[in-house]
C-alpha positions in Angstrom: 141.7 28.9 -1.9 141.2 25.3 -2.7 143.3 22.5 -1.0 145.1 21.9 -4.3 146.0 25.5 -4.6 147.2 25.6 -1.0 149.4 22.6 -1.5 150.8 24.3 -4.6 151.4 27.5 -2.7 153.3 25.5 0.0 155.5 23.8 -2.6 156.2 27.1 -4.3 157.1 28.9 -1.0 159.5 26.1 -0.1 161.1 26.2 -3.5 161.5 30.0 -3.5 163.0 30.1 0.0 165.6 27.4 -0.9 166.2 29.0 -4.4 166.8 32.4 -2.8 169.2 30.9 -0.2 171.2 29.3 -2.9 171.4 32.5 -4.9 172.2 34.6 -1.9 175.2 32.3 -1.0 176.4 32.5 -4.6 176.1 36.3 -4.6 178.1 36.4 -1.3 180.8 34.2 -2.8 181.2 36.4 -5.8 181.1 39.6 -3.7 184.1 38.1 -1.9 185.8 37.6 -5.3 184.9 41.2 -6.3 186.4 42.5 -3.2 189.6 40.5 -3.7 189.8 42.0 -7.2 189.8 45.5 -5.6 186.1 46.2 -6.5 185.0 47.2 -3.0 181.9 49.2 -4.0 180.8 46.4 -6.3 181.3 43.9 -3.4 179.3 46.1 -1.0 176.4 46.4 -3.4 176.4 42.7 -4.1 176.4 42.0 -0.3 173.5 44.4 0.1 171.6 42.5 -2.6 172.3 39.2 -0.9 171.0 40.7 2.4 167.8 41.8 0.7 167.4 38.4 -0.8 167.9 36.9 2.7 165.1 39.2 4.0 162.8 38.1 1.2 163.5 34.5 2.2 162.6 35.3 5.9 159.3 36.8 4.7 158.5 33.9 2.5 159.4 31.5 5.4 157.0 33.4 7.6 154.3 33.1 4.9 154.9 29.4 4.7 154.6 29.0 8.5 151.3 30.8 8.4 149.9 28.3 6.0 
């Protein structure tokens, strides 16, 4: 991998981690709203999706650290 590609990969990993964190928080906020609307199952599924996104962010962060 060339140095330009490595720089681009670092940039992309940083972006993806931050982007996922923003989306995860938004999903959590909407899960709370779904729960308040009496949609408990929907809220649980959304919370699980946000947790999966958080896990993806952790893995991407690990990859970034390895670079």
